[in-house]
C-alpha positions in Angstrom: 14.0 -23.6 7.2 16.8 -23.9 9.4 18.0 -26.9 6.7 17.6 -24.9 4.0 19.9 -21.9 5.7 22.3 -24.3 6.2 22.7 -25.5 2.2 22.8 -22.2 1.4 25.6 -21.1 3.5 27.8 -24.4 3.2 27.3 -23.6 -0.8 28.4 -19.6 -0.7 30.3 -19.7 2.5 33.8 -19.3 0.1 31.9 -16.5 -1.3 31.0 -14.2 1.5 33.0 -11.5 0.2 32.2 -11.3 -3.5 28.7 -11.0 -2.4 29.6 -7.6 -0.9 30.5 -6.0 -3.8 28.0 -3.4 -5.9 28.7 -5.4 -9.1 30.9 -3.4 -10.4 32.3 -6.6 -12.6 30.3 -8.8 -14.8 27.8 -10.8 -13.0 28.7 -14.5 -11.9 26.5 -17.2 -12.4 26.2 -19.9 -9.6 23.8 -23.1 -10.6 21.8 -24.3 -7.3 20.8 -27.8 -8.3 16.9 -29.0 -7.0 18.3 -31.3 -4.3 20.5 -28.2 -3.0 17.3 -25.7 -2.7 14.3 -28.0 -1.9 11.5 -25.9 -4.5 9.1 -27.6 -5.6 6.7 -27.9 -8.5 4.2 -28.6 -5.6 4.5 -25.5 -4.3 4.1 -23.7 -7.5 0.1 -22.5 -9.0 -0.7 -25.2 -11.6 -1.4 -22.0 -13.8 2.4 -20.9 -13.4 3.6 -24.1 -14.2 1.1 -24.5 -17.5 2.6 -21.4 -18.5 6.4 -22.4 -17.8 5.7 -25.7 -19.8 3.6 -23.8 -22.5 7.0 -21.7 -23.2 9.4 -24.5 -22.8 6.9 -27.0 -25.6 7.2 -23.9 -27.8 11.2 -23.9 -28.0 11.4 -20.9 -25.7 13.2 -20.2 -22.4 11.4 -19.8 -19.2 12.0 -19.2 -15.6 10.2 -18.2 -12.4 11.3 -15.5 -11.3 11.2 -12.9 -8.3 8.8 -12.9 -5.4 7.4 -16.2 -6.1 10.8 -17.7 -5.6 11.6 -16.1 -3.2 8.6 -16.7 -0.8 9.4 -20.2 -1.5 12.8 -20.4 -0.2 12.0 -18.2 2.7 8.8 -20.9 3.7 6.2 -18.5 2.7 3.0 -18.6 0.4 3.5 -16.9 -2.8 1.0 -14.1 -3.8 1.7 -14.6 -6.8 3.8 -15.8 -9.5 5.9 -13.8 -12.3 7.4 -15.4 -15.6 10.0 -14.8 -17.7 11.5 -15.9 -20.8 13.2 -15.0 -24.4 10.2 -15.0 -26.0 9.3 -11.2 -27.1 5.6 -10.5 -26.1 4.3 -11.4 -30.1 5.8 -14.5 -29.5 4.1 -15.1 -26.1 0.8 -13.9 -27.9 1.1 -16.7 -30.7 1.6 -19.5 -27.7 -1.4 -18.4 -26.0 -3.2 -17.3 -28.4 -6.6 -15.9 -27.2 -5.9 -16.6 -23.4 -3.1 -13.8 -23.7 -3.4 -10.0 -23.4 -1.1 -7.7 -24.1 -0.1 -4.2 -21.9 2.1 -1.6 -21.4 3.9 1.6 -22.5 6.8 1.2 -20.9 7.0 -2.1 -21.1 4.9 -4.3 -22.9 3.7 -7.3 -20.9 1.7 -10.6 -21.7 -1.1 -11.5 -19.2 -2.4 -15.5 -19.4 -5.2 -16.0 -18.5 -7.1 -18.9 -16.9 -10.4 -18.1 -16.0 -10.0 -15.2 -13.0 -6.4 -15.9 -12.8 -4.0 -13.8 -14.5 -0.2 -15.1 -14.6 2.3 -11.8 -16.0 4.7 -13.1 -18.4 7.9 -10.7 -19.2 10.5 -10.3 -21.9 14.2 -10.7 -20.9 15.1 -7.0 -20.2 18.0 -5.5 -21.6 20.5 -2.3 -21.4 19.5 -0.8 -24.4 23.0 0.3 -25.7 22.1 -1.1 -29.1 24.3 -3.9 -28.9 24.1 -7.8 -30.2 22.9 -9.7 -27.1 22.3 -13.4 -26.5 23.0 -14.1 -30.2 20.2 -11.7 -31.7 20.3 -8.0 -32.2 18.1 -6.0 -30.8 15.8 -3.3 -32.9 16.4 -0.1 -31.4 13.5 1.6 -33.7 10.6 0.2 -31.3 12.6 -1.0 -28.5 14.0 1.9 -26.4 14.8 3.2 -23.3 15.2 7.0 -21.9 16.1 8.4 -18.8 15.3 12.0 -17.5 17.8 15.2 -16.4 17.6 13.3 -13.1 18.4 9.9 -13.8 15.1 8.5 -13.6 14.2 5.8 -15.9 11.2 7.1 -18.1 10.9 4.5 -20.7 12.0 1.1 -20.7 11.3 -0.7 -23.7 14.5 -3.1 -24.7 14.7 -7.1 -24.8 17.8 -8.8 -24.1 19.1 -12.2 -22.5 18.8 -13.5 -18.9 22.7 -12.1 -17.9 21.3 -8.5 -18.6 17.9 -9.0 -17.2 19.1 -9.6 -13.6 21.0 -6.1 -14.1 17.2 -4.7 -14.9 15.9 -6.3 -11.1 16.0 -3.8 -7.9 16.9 -6.4 -5.1 18.9 -9.2 -4.9 16.1 -11.7 -3.2 14.6 -11.0 -5.9 16.7 -11.7 -8.7 16.9 -15.7 -8.9 15.6 -17.5 -11.1 13.7 -21.0 -11.1 14.6 -22.8 -14.2 11.9 -25.4 -15.5 13.9 -27.4 -17.6 15.9 -28.8 -15.1 14.2 -27.5 -12.0 17.0 -25.6 -10.7 18.1 -21.9 -9.4 20.0 -19.6 -11.1 21.7 -17.0 -9.0 23.9 -14.2 -10.4 24.1 -11.9 -7.9 24.2 -13.5 -4.5 20.6 -13.4 -3.4 21.0 -17.1 -1.9 23.3 -15.7 0.1 21.2 -12.6 1.0 18.1 -14.9 2.0 20.4 -16.6 4.5 21.8 -13.5 6.0 18.2 -11.8 6.1 19.6 -9.0 4.2 18.0 -6.8 1.9 20.2 -5.5 -1.3 20.2 -3.2 -4.7 21.6 -4.5 -7.2 24.0 -2.0 -8.6 25.0 1.6 -7.4 22.4 2.4 -4.8 22.0 6.2 -5.4 22.1 5.3 -9.4 19.3 2.5 -9.1 17.0 5.3 -6.8 17.4 7.9 -9.2 16.7 5.4 -12.1 13.7 4.8 -10.2 12.6 6.4 -6.8 9.7 4.0 -5.8 12.6 1.7 -4.8 13.1 3.3 -1.8 9.7 2.6 -0.8 9.7 -1.1 -1.8 13.2 -1.4 0.3 11.0 -0.1 3.1 7.9 -2.6 2.4 10.3 -5.6 1.6 12.3 -5.1 4.7 9.1 -5.3 7.2 7.0 -7.9 5.5 10.3 -10.2 5.4 12.0 -9.2 8.7 15.4 -8.1 7.0 18.0 -5.9 7.6 19.0 -3.5 4.7 22.0 -3.2 3.9 24.0 -0.3 4.5 25.1 0.8 1.6 21.4 -0.5 0.3 20.7 2.1 3.3 23.0 5.1 3.2 21.8 7.2 -0.2 17.3 7.0 1.0 17.8 10.0 3.2 19.4 12.3 0.6 17.2 10.9 -2.1 13.9 11.0 -0.7 13.0 14.0 -2.0 12.6 12.3 -5.7 9.4 10.7 -4.3 8.2 14.2 -5.7 8.8 12.7 -9.2 7.4 9.8 -9.4 3.4 9.7 -10.7 1.2 10.6 -8.4 -1.4 7.6 -9.7 1.5 5.1 -9.3 2.2 6.8 -5.7 -1.4 5.8 -4.6 -0.7 2.5 -5.6 2.5 2.2 -4.2 0.9 3.6 -1.0 -1.9 0.2 -0.8 0.9 -2.0 -1.4 3.1 -0.4 1.9 -0.1 -0.3 4.2 -1.9 -3.2 3.2 1.2 -5.7 3.3 -0.3 -6.8 6.5 2.9 -4.9 8.7 1.6 -1.4 8.3 2.6 0.0 11.4 6.4 -1.2 10.9 5.9 -0.1 7.6 4.9 3.4 9.1 7.5 4.1 11.6 10.2 3.1 9.2 8.7 5.6 6.6 9.1 8.2 9.4 12.6 7.2 10.3 14.3 7.1 6.8 12.1 10.7 5.9 9.9 9.3 3.5 6.8 9.7 5.0 6.5 13.5 4.9 6.6 12.9 1.1 3.6 10.2 0.7 1.5 12.5 3.4 3.0 16.0 4.0 -0.2 17.5 6.2 -0.3 14.5 8.3 3.7 14.6 8.7 3.5 18.1 9.3 0.9 17.1 12.5 2.8 14.3 13.5 5.9 16.6 14.0 3.8 18.7 16.5 2.2 16.4 17.9 1.1 16.3 21.4 -0.5 13.9 24.1 0.0 10.8 20.9 -2.3 12.6 18.6 -2.6 12.1 15.5 0.2 9.2 15.6 -2.0 7.4 18.2 -5.0 7.3 16.0 -3.1 6.3 13.1 -1.2 3.5 15.1 -4.7 2.2 15.7 -5.5 2.6 12.2 -3.0 1.0 11.1 -3.1 -1.9 14.0 -6.9 -2.5 12.7 -5.8 -3.1 9.4 -3.1 -5.7 9.9 -5.6 -7.6 11.6 -8.2 -7.3 9.2 -5.4 -8.5 6.7 -4.4 -11.4 8.8 -7.9 -12.6 9.2 -8.1 -12.8 5.4 -10.8 -9.8 5.5 -10.9 -6.9 2.8 -9.4 -3.9 3.5 -10.9 -0.5 2.0 -8.1 2.0 0.4 -10.8 4.6 1.7 -10.3 3.6 5.5 -6.4 4.3 5.5 -6.5 7.6 3.9 -9.4 8.4 6.0 -7.7 7.5 9.1 -4.2 9.4 7.8 -6.2 13.0 6.8 -8.4 13.0 9.9 -6.7 15.2 11.9 -5.5 17.6 9.0 -9.3 17.9 8.4 -10.0 18.2 11.8 -7.7 21.0 12.0 -9.2 22.7 8.5 -12.7 22.5 10.0 -11.7 24.4 13.3 -10.5 27.0 10.7 -13.9 27.1 9.0 -16.3 27.0 12.3 -14.9 29.8 13.0 -16.0 31.5 10.0 -19.3 30.9 10.9 -19.9 27.7 8.8 -22.1 25.0 9.9 -20.6 21.8 11.4 -22.0 20.0 8.0 -21.0 23.0 5.9 -17.4 23.1 8.0 -16.8 19.4 7.5 -17.4 18.9 4.0 -15.4 22.6 2.9 -12.1 21.2 5.6 -12.4 17.6 3.6 -11.9 19.0 0.2 -9.2 21.1 0.9 -7.4 18.4 3.1 -8.1 15.9 0.2 -7.3 18.2 -2.8 -4.0 19.4 -1.3 -3.6 15.4 -0.9 -3.8 14.7 -4.6 -0.3 16.8 -4.9 1.1 13.7 -3.3 -0.6 10.4 -4.1 -4.1 10.4 -6.2 -7.3 9.6 -5.0 -9.6 7.6 -7.3 -13.3 9.5 -7.2 -15.1 6.5 -5.8 -12.7 6.9 -2.8 -13.1 10.5 -2.1 -16.7 9.9 -1.5 -16.0 7.1 1.0 -13.6 9.2 2.7 -16.0 11.6 2.6 -18.8 9.2 4.1 -16.6 8.0 6.6 -15.8 11.4 8.2 -19.6 13.0 7.8 -20.9 9.9 9.5 -18.7 10.8 12.6 -21.0 13.9 13.1 -24.3 12.1 11.8 -23.7 8.6 14.4 -23.7 11.3 17.2 -27.7 11.5 16.4 -29.9 8.7 17.8 -33.6 9.6 17.8 -36.3 8.3 16.2 -35.9 6.3 13.0 -32.0 7.7 12.4 -30.6 4.9 14.5 -31.9 2.2 11.7 -31.3 5.0 8.7 -28.0 5.1 9.4 -27.6 1.8 10.0 -28.4 0.5 6.6 -25.7 3.5 5.1 -23.7 1.4 3.1 -20.5 3.5 4.8 -22.2 3.0 8.5 -19.6 -0.7 9.1 -16.1 1.4 7.9 -17.4 4.6 9.8 -18.3 2.5 13.0 -15.0 0.6 12.4 -13.2 3.9 12.4 -15.3 5.2 15.6 -13.6 2.2 17.6 -9.9 3.4 16.3 -10.6 6.9 17.5 -11.5 4.8 21.1 -8.9 2.8 21.2 -6.5 5.9 20.6 -8.1 7.4 23.8 -10.5 9.6 22.0 -12.8 9.6 25.1 -15.5 12.1 23.4 -17.2 9.2 21.2 -16.8 6.1 24.1 -20.8 6.2 25.1 -21.8 7.0 21.7 -19.6 3.9 20.0 -20.6 1.7 23.3 -24.4 2.4 22.4 -23.9 1.4 18.3 -21.8 -1.7 19.9 -25.3 -2.7 21.8 -27.7 -1.9 19.2 -25.9 -4.0 16.2 -26.6 -7.5 18.4 -30.2 -6.5 18.7 -33.1 -7.7 16.6 -35.2 -4.8 14.9 -37.9 -4.4 17.3 -35.4 -4.7 19.9 -33.5 -1.6 18.1 -36.7 0.3 18.0 -37.1 0.7 21.2 -33.4 0.9 21.9 -33.7 4.1 19.9 -36.7 5.2 21.6 -35.3 4.8 25.2 -32.5 7.4 23.7 -35.2 9.9 22.5 -37.1 9.5 26.2 -33.9 10.1 28.0 -33.2 13.0 25.9 -36.5 14.2 26.0 -36.1 14.9 30.0 -33.8 17.9 29.0 -36.0 20.3 28.2 -34.1 22.9 25.0 -34.3 26.4 24.8 -36.6 27.7 21.8 -34.9 28.5 18.8 -35.1 31.4 16.8 -36.3 30.2 13.2 -35.2 34.0 12.1 -32.1 35.3 13.3 -32.7 38.8 12.4 -35.7 38.8 14.8 -35.8 41.5 17.5 -35.5 39.9 20.7 -36.1 43.3 22.5 -39.7 41.8 24.3 -37.9 39.1 25.6 -37.8 39.0 29.1 -34.3 39.3 30.2 -34.5 37.4 33.5 -35.4 34.7 31.3 -32.8 34.8 28.4 -30.5 34.6 31.9 -32.0 31.6 33.4 -32.0 29.6 29.9 -28.3 30.7 28.9 -27.6 29.6 32.3 -29.6 26.0 32.1 -27.9 25.7 28.5 -24.1 26.1 29.4 -25.1 23.6 32.6 
C-alpha cells in the first residue's frame, strides 16, 4: 500500500495546487499507465471482465469505474464492479442478448446476468445541454435532464462522453476509469492524489452538487467512515446548512440509504458522524429527540450496543436484518409512547402494539419501512415481554418462534447497554439454548416450581363484582404480600 501511495505522490506532486480547485476549468486528463497503478486483472471478477471484453469486441469503449477501482487501489476487496461505456442501453442489450435486462427510469441501466451474479453497465452520462458530444448529437426527445426549484435532480436521462460523465460523478475517488484496452487508469479530477491523501472531495461546487442530490451528504458520511478518510473542508462546509434537504428525498430511497449507512461495517462511526453533521435528525427524528434529552446514557448506549452487534456480524460475514436495526433505533421512542398508553389504562400488550403502530407510522415520514419489516420489528418488541414468561410449555413455543433469535440478541443488547431488569431472564435463555429437549423441559419446570412457592392473590375475574363481603383484614394482608 505504501509503495502505491509513493508512486501516486511522485506522479502528481507537481499538480497539488490544481487538485484543490473545484473544477471551474474543464477536467484535465492524467493517464496512469499499468506499471504505475498496480491494478491487475486477477483482482477483477471474471464476470466483469467478460462484460468489458464483450463490449470491446463489439467496437465500444468500456471501463471499470467507481468503488471497484477505488477499493483495489486501496488494497480492499471490491464488493462489486460497475462498467461504463459509450454504447447506449439498446446497443448493450444487442451485445449480450438474453443475458441483458434494461432497468431504470431516471437513468436507463443494463444488467448483465451470469447466473445469480449481475454486472451493472451504464452509458456515459451527459450534461443535458443538447449540444453535440463525442462526435454525435444527442436526442432530447427521450434523453432529458431536469431539476426542480431547489436544484434537485429529478430526471437524468442524457447520454454523453466520458469527459462529461466525469462531471456527473460525486467524489473524485469514485471517478477513476480503468481502461480495458490498455489497462491504464484515466484520472480527470485528481482522484489518485485524493486517495493518497486519504481525502474525500466532491467534484464541482459542493453546494450545487448537494442540492442536485441531497443523498450525497450521507454518502460523504458513509465513505468517510468506511474508508477512514477526512472530508475535504469545502466538501464539508455546506452539509450543516443543507441537511434539511434530506426531507425532500423519497422515503423509499432513504430506507435504502439507511441500510447502506448502518450495514457498512462501521455503523458506530457513521452514527457519530451523522449526529455531528446534523443529519441524524432527518433519518430518525424521534430517536434524535430522545438523544437530545438523554439521561444516564440512554438511549445512546442501547443504540451503540446494537450497532456494535451489527458491525460484529458483518465483520464475521453473518447476515443482518433491517428489522433489528429499526427495532433498536425506535425502542426508546416506543417505550415512551407505551408508558402514555399504559397511563390510559391499556393492557400491557395493547399498549405495546398501539405504541409500535404510533412510532412506526411516525418514522415512515422520514424513511419508508416495508411491511415485512414492520411486522418483524413488532415481533422483536413483543417478545421482549413474552420472554419474561418461562413457565410450562411456553419456553419451547417461544424458542420455536421465527423471531426468537433476533429478540434474544436484542435482549442481549439491552443488557449490554446497562438494562439490569432483564439480565436474569437473558442469562436463563442463554443457558436454555445449551440444553437438549429433555433438559429444557426440566429447566422450565424448575422455574415453575420456584414460582409456585409464591402464592399469587386470587384474581377477581369480574371487575364489577362487589367486594363488600370481603374481610378487610384479608384484603389488607393480600395487598401487603403483593407489594413485598
